[in-house]
Steps between C-alpha positions, in 0.01 A plus 500: 500500500459808281853455360433132428175590323675767292769249404238244401319755283829600339591137428156439350538808281840380379359160410213667313744715304707197405187318388382797294842532335485135395146547369608802296788311343270206420249742348760652268624157398142404414424800280839513329514800268121528465325808637235445767280775360414494131258703291305177447452435874395859572264522203341166588437609860365842398253345255391234750429756771310725258243224450422447869138543612293379795334255263839383370750532788746238377833620372800345327862596557822410323802385700862590428535197271202601285262238642139616552322430829120518503423434866471852644166615639484881538152515652643604839703780343198623305286490814756686713531769234125550493448491877791715615555736210854375450640470151667183382831562328780305346774383728838363398729274699865596503760237414586486870140423598445241228828323572428463871138387448390823670723436800637853480157645430347315795777617732441859394121509477358177642287231337281411793178632349268204448351651185809618313772273636389189304442704183844662509676176593325323213628765259854469630500121486397516134770763432242746370673840507210745458148491638197697613454610861272735700671824586388794711479799270485808726375832373729799486401867491501651151783726396430874507591736218711728719690200642580377151627836380714557809653154479564550127690820582695323776585214267652731238760614754601158632839338452318180398334669202822667392677162503227326300452777245874548454518145369188488284541845345847398378432131451534495121828693518664288768456137404346244272209345689192312388223729377214557745155480341285486814518536876328252733468595868441258787396585855575873507236553770184700552465876451375622838457845647817623668531712813789715385530658845595156638738366239634217715152356550418511131842424351388172342209679332734764361731226373204329333438821308870533420507141373220575254654829391815305410300307239360818345838677501673206331223481238541875440876464457465207261231681301748777425749261339283227347139396440252552790514230767173385666484414870313203649422502873425192711428518872211319671461780755408764239154649538298692242631832631859377452420421138342844459806684635744300291288561191499873579880503524524304175267738316698801619818351355351343189596148606293190428432288810291196589424289805514124510386242752746290695670284368451597135759775520762226497367381165570847356873486570719439195855572386418868439335564837634718779371342821454733798462324835687743724216543750406231751344225289340239724609205286834357378509720192876472450479120481201520266656747258826305479301181431238619250757692294743209475389404143619840372784563749337759718303822457646821357534636853407419858474752786472290814642435846878509477614143443759371748766238439349155558700181450353245741184362657603670824503835319152435360360418843654814644345711224160342564519606864588856393235542227238231513271656241764539231808294588779473243655167404814376327317524169405861568857576607636362172259708287765752396737233371233271353306773319784743422352767727688774680424709808489861376397681818386431855252699711628429850199651679280243325754216509434466127719469191431542130632212289511550121557236232794565272484430127 
């Protein structure tokens, strides 16, 4: 009986995969060469959400075809935020989730909740790619001065830093790439206290610090060879003490920084932007960057999860299972060819690669 049940489950899974592959192909045929995410869609959603109040809980969203839908009541989201202390944030569907009408999302996370299931399904049916949703926003212990200084010293000796700085310190000598005029960072993580006596337990916190130090080191290197480059940070989990520490680091190095609310960091990306998303961004940032930069053929540079070869719907489904938060697609995989970008180095420990646009 157990073997028969396992076989039935396997057959059902195979049928689901075949269905999802067909849905993905139909989705691509429907959108043609158009990007799903545009600056217009993101700006519209950001402005609509900014005007939400308890007295005016209705919100409009724009679908992937540019049509505006006015039938979204956010009173429940506003009430949940107030009652539970959660913080609503922007969410973005991946291509895989949109194409399968949340079939993949439901299989991974479930849509049984009587409150949110109808809301999310309604969004998917309308092909609305970004939306507002309650999100638990846990506190994290503030970073300590001695932790920061020790991790800074550790970072200076790492192979990762040597690899990154070797490229950027010699960038102007080695190749003709698009000039970088600003750095925009997505999802680099919180700056928490680190128990340096138990490195394995706090490794992700150390990496969060490393990821931020990358931004400052690159800005330093660029400042030596061109005009100063400001840094913009976007991460919904930042607290005030994270802002304070980053500002302290910026002041020490004479670098201009600012913080921006999700999703407005995407609106800051242009053809002269170096995008840093080499942490663990909890949204499909690779898909978004490839889409929103399509009008100008990509950003100046993109440090992100190393992009695998993807040529089929089956490949896209496999990648979704591996990295649900930030799954690559065929469009992401063709970024180098489409936007004349080249992989200049890879940090294997972070599974991340720096892609730079050639002139």
